N, CA, C and O atoms as CSV, one atom per row, in Angstrom:
chain,resi,resn,atom,element,x,y,z
A,1,UNK,N,N,7.799,-22.228,-3.307
A,1,UNK,CA,C,8.963,-22.130,-2.456
A,1,UNK,C,C,8.618,-21.322,-1.216
A,1,UNK,O,O,8.063,-20.228,-1.315
A,2,UNK,N,N,8.940,-21.851,-0.072
A,2,UNK,CA,C,8.701,-21.123,1.170
A,2,UNK,C,C,10.032,-20.641,1.739
A,2,UNK,O,O,11.009,-21.388,1.800
A,3,UNK,N,N,10.045,-19.403,2.143
A,3,UNK,CA,C,11.231,-18.817,2.759
A,3,UNK,C,C,10.846,-18.406,4.165
A,3,UNK,O,O,9.838,-17.722,4.344
A,4,UNK,N,N,11.618,-18.803,5.174
A,4,UNK,CA,C,11.273,-18.416,6.555
A,4,UNK,C,C,11.197,-16.906,6.700
A,4,UNK,O,O,12.026,-16.175,6.158
A,5,UNK,N,N,10.191,-16.446,7.440
A,5,UNK,CA,C,9.979,-15.010,7.618
A,5,UNK,C,C,11.187,-14.355,8.264
A,5,UNK,O,O,11.513,-13.215,7.933
A,6,UNK,N,N,11.860,-15.045,9.179
A,6,UNK,CA,C,12.990,-14.412,9.877
A,6,UNK,C,C,14.147,-14.094,8.931
A,6,UNK,O,O,15.041,-13.325,9.282
A,7,UNK,N,N,14.134,-14.682,7.737
A,7,UNK,CA,C,15.151,-14.341,6.754
A,7,UNK,C,C,14.918,-12.937,6.192
A,7,UNK,O,O,15.869,-12.269,5.787
A,8,UNK,N,N,13.673,-12.492,6.166
A,8,UNK,CA,C,13.347,-11.149,5.691
A,8,UNK,C,C,13.523,-10.107,6.777
A,8,UNK,O,O,13.721,-8.930,6.473
A,9,UNK,N,N,13.458,-10.506,8.016
A,9,UNK,CA,C,13.478,-9.556,9.130
A,9,UNK,C,C,14.894,-9.463,9.690
A,9,UNK,O,O,15.278,-10.226,10.577
A,10,UNK,N,N,15.646,-8.532,9.166
A,10,UNK,CA,C,17.026,-8.330,9.618
A,10,UNK,C,C,17.147,-7.108,10.523
A,10,UNK,O,O,18.165,-6.926,11.191
A,11,UNK,N,N,16.123,-6.281,10.545
A,11,UNK,CA,C,16.163,-5.015,11.243
A,11,UNK,C,C,15.767,-5.210,12.710
A,11,UNK,O,O,14.683,-5.717,12.999
A,12,UNK,N,N,16.643,-4.808,13.630
A,12,UNK,CA,C,16.355,-4.950,15.061
A,12,UNK,C,C,15.119,-4.167,15.464
A,12,UNK,O,O,14.449,-4.534,16.429
A,13,UNK,N,N,14.800,-3.094,14.746
A,13,UNK,CA,C,13.620,-2.293,15.078
A,13,UNK,C,C,12.357,-3.135,14.949
A,13,UNK,O,O,11.441,-3.000,15.761
A,14,UNK,N,N,12.296,-3.996,13.945
A,14,UNK,CA,C,11.123,-4.859,13.775
A,14,UNK,C,C,10.928,-5.734,15.000
A,14,UNK,O,O,9.797,-5.926,15.446
A,15,UNK,N,N,11.998,-6.260,15.544
A,15,UNK,CA,C,11.874,-7.100,16.727
A,15,UNK,C,C,11.581,-6.278,17.981
A,15,UNK,O,O,10.880,-6.744,18.879
A,16,UNK,N,N,12.114,-5.063,18.045
A,16,UNK,CA,C,11.886,-4.206,19.193
A,16,UNK,C,C,10.403,-3.874,19.340
A,16,UNK,O,O,9.864,-3.912,20.446
A,17,UNK,N,N,9.752,-3.552,18.242
A,17,UNK,CA,C,8.345,-3.173,18.274
A,17,UNK,C,C,7.407,-4.293,17.826
A,17,UNK,O,O,6.187,-4.144,17.893
A,18,UNK,N,N,7.971,-5.412,17.371
A,18,UNK,CA,C,7.178,-6.552,16.906
A,18,UNK,C,C,6.189,-6.169,15.816
A,18,UNK,O,O,5.070,-6.680,15.785
A,19,UNK,N,N,6.592,-5.280,14.929
A,19,UNK,CA,C,5.681,-4.802,13.904
A,19,UNK,C,C,6.437,-4.404,12.641
A,19,UNK,O,O,7.462,-3.724,12.697
A,20,UNK,N,N,5.914,-4.840,11.516
A,20,UNK,CA,C,6.370,-4.348,10.215
A,20,UNK,C,C,5.157,-3.708,9.565
A,20,UNK,O,O,4.111,-4.343,9.432
A,21,UNK,N,N,5.293,-2.447,9.159
A,21,UNK,CA,C,4.200,-1.725,8.515
A,21,UNK,C,C,4.607,-1.411,7.083
A,21,UNK,O,O,5.604,-0.727,6.851
A,22,UNK,N,N,3.844,-1.904,6.135
A,22,UNK,CA,C,4.076,-1.631,4.721
A,22,UNK,C,C,2.971,-0.701,4.234
A,22,UNK,O,O,1.791,-0.953,4.479
A,23,UNK,N,N,3.345,0.365,3.550
A,23,UNK,CA,C,2.357,1.305,3.028
A,23,UNK,C,C,2.136,1.007,1.552
A,23,UNK,O,O,3.082,0.981,0.765
A,24,UNK,N,N,0.900,0.786,1.191
A,24,UNK,CA,C,0.521,0.520,-0.185
A,24,UNK,C,C,-0.440,1.615,-0.623
A,24,UNK,O,O,-0.168,2.798,-0.419
A,25,UNK,N,N,-1.538,1.239,-1.210
A,25,UNK,CA,C,-2.545,2.181,-1.690
A,25,UNK,C,C,-3.842,1.423,-1.895
A,25,UNK,O,O,-3.842,0.206,-2.081
A,26,UNK,N,N,-4.935,2.146,-1.861
A,26,UNK,CA,C,-6.221,1.528,-2.177
A,26,UNK,C,C,-6.178,0.918,-3.582
A,26,UNK,O,O,-6.891,-0.044,-3.867
A,27,UNK,N,N,-5.336,1.481,-4.457
A,27,UNK,CA,C,-5.217,0.957,-5.814
A,27,UNK,C,C,-4.535,-0.408,-5.845
A,27,UNK,O,O,-4.562,-1.090,-6.869
A,28,UNK,N,N,-3.929,-0.807,-4.738
A,28,UNK,CA,C,-3.364,-2.145,-4.656
A,28,UNK,C,C,-4.395,-3.198,-4.320
A,28,UNK,O,O,-4.111,-4.394,-4.387
A,29,UNK,N,N,-5.599,-2.763,-3.956
A,29,UNK,CA,C,-6.651,-3.703,-3.547
A,29,UNK,C,C,-7.602,-4.074,-4.678
A,29,UNK,O,O,-8.279,-5.099,-4.603
A,30,UNK,N,N,-7.660,-3.260,-5.715
A,30,UNK,CA,C,-8.539,-3.566,-6.843
A,30,UNK,C,C,-8.011,-2.870,-8.089
A,30,UNK,O,O,-7.077,-2.072,-8.014
A,31,UNK,N,N,-8.595,-3.166,-9.201
A,31,UNK,CA,C,-8.115,-2.651,-10.480
A,31,UNK,C,C,-8.812,-1.355,-10.861
A,31,UNK,O,O,-9.680,-1.352,-11.734
A,32,UNK,N,N,-8.445,-0.267,-10.223
A,32,UNK,CA,C,-8.981,1.039,-10.605
A,32,UNK,C,C,-8.206,1.539,-11.824
A,32,UNK,O,O,-7.026,1.230,-11.992
A,33,UNK,N,N,-8.865,2.292,-12.648
A,33,UNK,CA,C,-8.213,2.851,-13.826
A,33,UNK,C,C,-7.423,4.089,-13.412
A,33,UNK,O,O,-7.986,5.057,-12.901
A,34,UNK,N,N,-6.134,4.046,-13.635
A,34,UNK,CA,C,-5.298,5.217,-13.377
A,34,UNK,C,C,-4.430,5.424,-14.610
A,34,UNK,O,O,-3.424,4.735,-14.777
A,35,UNK,N,N,-4.798,6.350,-15.462
A,35,UNK,CA,C,-4.053,6.566,-16.699
A,35,UNK,C,C,-2.574,6.821,-16.428
A,35,UNK,O,O,-2.209,7.556,-15.511
A,36,UNK,N,N,-1.756,6.212,-17.227
A,36,UNK,CA,C,-0.299,6.378,-17.133
A,36,UNK,C,C,0.240,5.894,-15.794
A,36,UNK,O,O,1.385,6.188,-15.451
A,37,UNK,N,N,-0.563,5.156,-15.031
A,37,UNK,CA,C,-0.114,4.737,-13.706
A,37,UNK,C,C,-0.160,3.243,-13.485
A,37,UNK,O,O,-0.213,2.796,-12.340
A,38,UNK,N,N,-0.140,2.444,-14.563
A,38,UNK,CA,C,-0.267,1.002,-14.384
A,38,UNK,C,C,0.877,0.439,-13.538
A,38,UNK,O,O,0.652,-0.472,-12.741
A,39,UNK,N,N,2.083,0.955,-13.691
A,39,UNK,CA,C,3.213,0.434,-12.910
A,39,UNK,C,C,3.003,0.708,-11.421
A,39,UNK,O,O,3.376,-0.102,-10.572
A,40,UNK,N,N,2.407,1.848,-11.120
A,40,UNK,CA,C,2.089,2.185,-9.729
A,40,UNK,C,C,1.106,1.167,-9.165
A,40,UNK,O,O,1.315,0.639,-8.072
A,41,UNK,N,N,0.030,0.890,-9.909
A,41,UNK,CA,C,-0.966,-0.075,-9.442
A,41,UNK,C,C,-0.346,-1.454,-9.235
A,41,UNK,O,O,-0.632,-2.123,-8.242
A,42,UNK,N,N,0.492,-1.875,-10.158
A,42,UNK,CA,C,1.137,-3.184,-10.054
A,42,UNK,C,C,2.035,-3.243,-8.819
A,42,UNK,O,O,2.017,-4.231,-8.085
A,43,UNK,N,N,2.819,-2.188,-8.587
A,43,UNK,CA,C,3.720,-2.201,-7.427
A,43,UNK,C,C,2.936,-2.197,-6.116
A,43,UNK,O,O,3.334,-2.857,-5.156
A,44,UNK,N,N,1.830,-1.465,-6.067
A,44,UNK,CA,C,1.016,-1.433,-4.849
A,44,UNK,C,C,0.324,-2.773,-4.622
A,44,UNK,O,O,0.166,-3.200,-3.478
A,45,UNK,N,N,-0.089,-3.438,-5.692
A,45,UNK,CA,C,-0.668,-4.779,-5.564
A,45,UNK,C,C,0.366,-5.761,-5.029
A,45,UNK,O,O,0.036,-6.652,-4.247
A,46,UNK,N,N,1.610,-5.599,-5.449
A,46,UNK,CA,C,2.682,-6.471,-4.952
A,46,UNK,C,C,2.892,-6.282,-3.453
A,46,UNK,O,O,3.120,-7.257,-2.736
A,47,UNK,N,N,2.820,-5.044,-2.972
A,47,UNK,CA,C,2.968,-4.784,-1.540
A,47,UNK,C,C,1.834,-5.446,-0.759
A,47,UNK,O,O,2.070,-6.055,0.284
A,48,UNK,N,N,0.607,-5.329,-1.261
A,48,UNK,CA,C,-0.539,-5.959,-0.596
A,48,UNK,C,C,-0.338,-7.469,-0.543
A,48,UNK,O,O,-0.575,-8.087,0.495
A,49,UNK,N,N,0.091,-8.062,-1.636
A,49,UNK,CA,C,0.320,-9.503,-1.676
A,49,UNK,C,C,1.429,-9.909,-0.706
A,49,UNK,O,O,1.313,-10.923,-0.017
A,50,UNK,N,N,2.493,-9.127,-0.651
A,50,UNK,CA,C,3.610,-9.389,0.264
A,50,UNK,C,C,3.130,-9.396,1.719
A,50,UNK,O,O,3.484,-10.286,2.493
A,51,UNK,N,N,2.323,-8.396,2.080
A,51,UNK,CA,C,1.797,-8.307,3.447
A,51,UNK,C,C,0.909,-9.507,3.752
A,51,UNK,O,O,0.994,-10.088,4.834
A,52,UNK,N,N,0.062,-9.877,2.805
A,52,UNK,CA,C,-0.824,-11.024,3.011
A,52,UNK,C,C,-0.031,-12.310,3.180
A,52,UNK,O,O,-0.386,-13.156,4.001
A,53,UNK,N,N,1.029,-12.462,2.416
A,53,UNK,CA,C,1.856,-13.670,2.522
A,53,UNK,C,C,2.595,-13.741,3.857
A,53,UNK,O,O,2.684,-14.808,4.463
A,54,UNK,N,N,3.120,-12.613,4.311
A,54,UNK,CA,C,3.875,-12.604,5.571
A,54,UNK,C,C,2.983,-12.489,6.798
A,54,UNK,O,O,3.411,-12.794,7.911
A,55,UNK,N,N,1.756,-12.052,6.599
A,55,UNK,CA,C,0.867,-11.778,7.719
A,55,UNK,C,C,0.598,-12.962,8.622
A,55,UNK,O,O,0.283,-12.776,9.797
A,56,UNK,N,N,0.712,-14.159,8.114
A,56,UNK,CA,C,0.461,-15.340,8.928
A,56,UNK,C,C,1.645,-15.763,9.774
A,56,UNK,O,O,1.551,-16.750,10.504
A,57,UNK,N,N,2.752,-15.050,9.700
A,57,UNK,CA,C,3.958,-15.464,10.405
A,57,UNK,C,C,4.060,-15.044,11.847
A,57,UNK,O,O,5.047,-15.364,12.509
A,58,UNK,N,N,3.060,-14.327,12.362
A,58,UNK,CA,C,3.137,-13.812,13.724
A,58,UNK,C,C,3.305,-14.925,14.747
A,58,UNK,O,O,4.050,-14.772,15.715
A,59,UNK,N,N,2.626,-16.029,14.543
A,59,UNK,CA,C,2.704,-17.128,15.505
A,59,UNK,C,C,4.133,-17.664,15.609
A,59,UNK,O,O,4.581,-18.030,16.695
A,60,UNK,N,N,4.845,-17.709,14.489
A,60,UNK,CA,C,6.220,-18.217,14.480
A,60,UNK,C,C,7.223,-17.235,15.075
A,60,UNK,O,O,8.123,-17.631,15.815
A,61,UNK,N,N,7.064,-15.950,14.748
A,61,UNK,CA,C,8.093,-14.964,15.072
A,61,UNK,C,C,7.679,-13.948,16.127
A,61,UNK,O,O,8.537,-13.308,16.736
A,62,UNK,N,N,6.385,-13.790,16.351
A,62,UNK,CA,C,5.912,-12.750,17.256
A,62,UNK,C,C,5.883,-11.378,16.612
A,62,UNK,O,O,5.596,-10.391,17.289
A,63,UNK,N,N,6.174,-11.289,15.308
A,63,UNK,CA,C,6.194,-10.017,14.593
A,63,UNK,C,C,4.908,-9.897,13.783
A,63,UNK,O,O,4.585,-10.775,12.982
A,64,UNK,N,N,4.171,-8.798,13.998
A,64,UNK,CA,C,2.954,-8.531,13.226
A,64,UNK,C,C,3.333,-7.812,11.939
A,64,UNK,O,O,4.210,-6.949,11.932
A,65,UNK,N,N,2.672,-8.172,10.866
A,65,UNK,CA,C,2.874,-7.512,9.581
A,65,UNK,C,C,1.551,-6.867,9.196
A,65,UNK,O,O,0.540,-7.547,9.025
A,66,UNK,N,N,1.574,-5.540,9.061
A,66,UNK,CA,C,0.358,-4.790,8.749
A,66,UNK,C,C,0.540,-4.015,7.451
A,66,UNK,O,O,1.644,-3.588,7.111
A,67,UNK,N,N,-0.560,-3.846,6.739
A,67,UNK,CA,C,-0.539,-3.042,5.528
A,67,UNK,C,C,-1.483,-1.860,5.661
A,67,UNK,O,O,-2.610,-2.009,6.133
A,68,UNK,N,N,-1.030,-0.705,5.252
A,68,UNK,CA,C,-1.841,0.511,5.255
A,68,UNK,C,C,-2.123,0.866,3.795
A,68,UNK,O,O,-1.195,1.025,3.002
A,69,UNK,N,N,-3.402,0.989,3.444
A,69,UNK,CA,C,-3.807,1.265,2.059
A,69,UNK,C,C,-4.670,2.515,1.990
A,69,UNK,O,O,-5.891,2.419,1.859
A,70,UNK,N,N,-4.047,3.694,2.076
A,70,UNK,CA,C,-4.840,4.923,1.984
A,70,UNK,C,C,-5.407,5.115,0.582
A,70,UNK,O,O,-4.980,4.462,-0.370
A,71,UNK,N,N,-6.359,6.004,0.474
A,71,UNK,CA,C,-6.964,6.306,-0.819
A,71,UNK,C,C,-5.963,7.032,-1.712
A,71,UNK,O,O,-4.837,7.310,-1.299
A,72,UNK,N,N,-6.372,7.328,-2.909
A,72,UNK,CA,C,-5.534,8.068,-3.854
A,72,UNK,C,C,-5.286,9.466,-3.290
A,72,UNK,O,O,-6.198,10.118,-2.781
A,73,UNK,N,N,-4.043,9.908,-3.389
A,73,UNK,CA,C,-3.686,11.238,-2.888
A,73,UNK,C,C,-3.364,12.164,-4.052
A,73,UNK,O,O,-2.941,11.719,-5.118
A,74,UNK,N,N,-3.568,13.435,-3.834
A,74,UNK,CA,C,-3.281,14.456,-4.832
A,74,UNK,C,C,-1.773,14.662,-4.903
A,74,UNK,O,O,-1.211,15.481,-4.176
A,75,UNK,N,N,-1.131,13.913,-5.781
A,75,UNK,CA,C,0.317,13.975,-5.962
A,75,UNK,C,C,0.616,14.128,-7.447
A,75,UNK,O,O,-0.294,14.035,-8.270
A,76,UNK,N,N,1.875,14.362,-7.804
A,76,UNK,CA,C,2.223,14.576,-9.217
A,76,UNK,C,C,1.839,13.426,-10.158
A,76,UNK,O,O,1.738,13.646,-11.365
A,77,UNK,N,N,1.627,12.224,-9.652
A,77,UNK,CA,C,1.247,11.114,-10.538
A,77,UNK,C,C,-0.092,11.396,-11.221
A,77,UNK,O,O,-0.384,10.831,-12.275
A,78,UNK,N,N,-0.897,12.259,-10.628
A,78,UNK,CA,C,-2.200,12.592,-11.207
A,78,UNK,C,C,-2.136,13.781,-12.174
A,78,UNK,O,O,-3.136,14.102,-12.817
A,79,UNK,N,N,-0.986,14.430,-12.283
A,79,UNK,CA,C,-0.872,15.643,-13.106
A,79,UNK,C,C,-1.273,15.432,-14.560
A,79,UNK,O,O,-1.814,16.345,-15.183
A,80,UNK,N,N,-1.021,14.259,-15.108
A,80,UNK,CA,C,-1.331,14.016,-16.513
A,80,UNK,C,C,-2.757,13.584,-16.768
A,80,UNK,O,O,-3.121,13.320,-17.914
A,81,UNK,N,N,-3.575,13.506,-15.733
A,81,UNK,CA,C,-4.953,13.035,-15.881
A,81,UNK,C,C,-5.875,14.168,-16.313
A,81,UNK,O,O,-5.746,15.306,-15.861
A,82,UNK,N,N,-6.792,13.835,-17.184
A,82,UNK,CA,C,-7.808,14.804,-17.593
A,82,UNK,C,C,-8.848,14.933,-16.483
A,82,UNK,O,O,-8.857,14.146,-15.536
A,83,UNK,N,N,-9.715,15.919,-16.607
A,83,UNK,CA,C,-10.804,16.103,-15.643
A,83,UNK,C,C,-11.697,14.870,-15.596
A,83,UNK,O,O,-12.104,14.437,-14.518
A,84,UNK,N,N,-12.005,14.300,-16.768
A,84,UNK,CA,C,-12.836,13.092,-16.818
A,84,UNK,C,C,-12.158,11.918,-16.114
A,84,UNK,O,O,-12.805,11.158,-15.393
A,85,UNK,N,N,-10.852,11.778,-16.330
A,85,UNK,CA,C,-10.114,10.683,-15.691
A,85,UNK,C,C,-10.083,10.860,-14.165
A,85,UNK,O,O,-10.243,9.895,-13.418
A,86,UNK,N,N,-9.877,12.102,-13.715
A,86,UNK,CA,C,-9.885,12.362,-12.274
A,86,UNK,C,C,-11.263,12.105,-11.672
A,86,UNK,O,O,-11.365,11.581,-10.562
A,87,UNK,N,N,-12.315,12.465,-12.388
A,87,UNK,CA,C,-13.672,12.189,-11.908
A,87,UNK,C,C,-13.903,10.688,-11.769
A,87,UNK,O,O,-14.515,10.239,-10.800
A,88,UNK,N,N,-13.412,9.912,-12.737
A,88,UNK,CA,C,-13.567,8.456,-12.671
A,88,UNK,C,C,-12.801,7.877,-11.477
A,88,UNK,O,O,-13.304,6.998,-10.778
A,89,UNK,N,N,-11.587,8.374,-11.250
A,89,UNK,CA,C,-10.811,7.907,-10.091
A,89,UNK,C,C,-11.570,8.226,-8.804
A,89,UNK,O,O,-11.667,7.382,-7.914
A,90,UNK,N,N,-12.107,9.440,-8.705
A,90,UNK,CA,C,-12.885,9.825,-7.510
A,90,UNK,C,C,-14.060,8.876,-7.293
A,90,UNK,O,O,-14.330,8.463,-6.165
A,91,UNK,N,N,-14.758,8.534,-8.373
A,91,UNK,CA,C,-15.888,7.591,-8.257
A,91,UNK,C,C,-15.404,6.206,-7.850
A,91,UNK,O,O,-16.022,5.557,-7.006
A,92,UNK,N,N,-14.297,5.745,-8.446
A,92,UNK,CA,C,-13.783,4.395,-8.179
A,92,UNK,C,C,-13.362,4.213,-6.726
A,92,UNK,O,O,-13.606,3.163,-6.132
A,93,UNK,N,N,-12.726,5.244,-6.149
A,93,UNK,CA,C,-12.149,5.081,-4.807
A,93,UNK,C,C,-12.822,5.938,-3.734
A,93,UNK,O,O,-12.421,5.893,-2.570
A,94,UNK,N,N,-13.825,6.706,-4.104
A,94,UNK,CA,C,-14.542,7.487,-3.107
A,94,UNK,C,C,-13.930,8.831,-2.778
A,94,UNK,O,O,-14.238,9.412,-1.737
A,95,UNK,N,N,-13.076,9.331,-3.636
A,95,UNK,CA,C,-12.489,10.650,-3.415
A,95,UNK,C,C,-10.979,10.621,-3.525
A,95,UNK,O,O,-10.363,9.556,-3.574
A,96,UNK,N,N,-10.398,11.798,-3.563
A,96,UNK,CA,C,-8.946,11.938,-3.618
A,96,UNK,C,C,-8.504,12.702,-2.380
A,96,UNK,O,O,-9.028,13.774,-2.076
A,97,UNK,N,N,-7.535,12.138,-1.669
A,97,UNK,CA,C,-7.042,12.753,-0.436
A,97,UNK,C,C,-6.087,13.892,-0.763
A,97,UNK,O,O,-5.342,13.833,-1.741
A,98,UNK,N,N,-6.120,14.942,0.078
A,98,UNK,CA,C,-5.109,15.981,-0.083
A,98,UNK,C,C,-3.888,15.597,0.763
A,98,UNK,O,O,-3.945,14.662,1.561
A,99,UNK,N,N,-2.804,16.320,0.580
A,99,UNK,CA,C,-1.527,15.964,1.244
A,99,UNK,C,C,-1.641,16.022,2.767
A,99,UNK,O,O,-0.999,15.236,3.464
A,100,UNK,N,N,-2.434,16.923,3.276
A,100,UNK,CA,C,-2.611,17.047,4.728
A,100,UNK,C,C,-3.300,15.807,5.294
A,100,UNK,O,O,-2.936,15.345,6.375
A,101,UNK,N,N,-4.275,15.265,4.591
A,101,UNK,CA,C,-4.942,14.046,5.047
A,101,UNK,C,C,-3.940,12.887,5.115
A,101,UNK,O,O,-3.954,12.113,6.073
A,102,UNK,N,N,-3.086,12.767,4.120
A,102,UNK,CA,C,-2.075,11.695,4.113
A,102,UNK,C,C,-1.114,11.891,5.285
A,102,UNK,O,O,-0.785,10.928,5.979
A,103,UNK,N,N,-0.669,13.100,5.509
A,103,UNK,CA,C,0.266,13.381,6.601
A,103,UNK,C,C,-0.316,12.976,7.944
A,103,UNK,O,O,0.383,12.400,8.778
A,104,UNK,N,N,-1.604,13.274,8.160
A,104,UNK,CA,C,-2.247,12.919,9.444
A,104,UNK,C,C,-2.337,11.413,9.641
A,104,UNK,O,O,-2.241,10.928,10.768
A,105,UNK,N,N,-2.521,10.668,8.555
A,105,UNK,CA,C,-2.617,9.213,8.665
A,105,UNK,C,C,-1.286,8.620,9.077
A,105,UNK,O,O,-1.216,7.754,9.949
A,106,UNK,N,N,-0.219,9.104,8.432
A,106,UNK,CA,C,1.112,8.552,8.704
A,106,UNK,C,C,1.671,9.139,9.966
A,106,UNK,O,O,2.785,8.798,10.364
């Protein structure tokens, strides 16, 4: 089923700047192991898929759809992880960002 992109774009701001930015995570791009975080990975994968599906609509609407996928950040979702689990996440994604790094990106 195809739904026209303009049906999703109701916000005048999107047309003003011709841009929709969706924030996902590096965990939305591949299957990294994140204990107790499978729902997070699934939701981030859905955002990546959504951006990819809408990304081709620029020619029709003039609106660019971009996805931002920062690395794993040091947030409460990691609180339940053991040292070994955190080490594996660091290896899988190349490190864990602190809150200041995330703030500078956004």
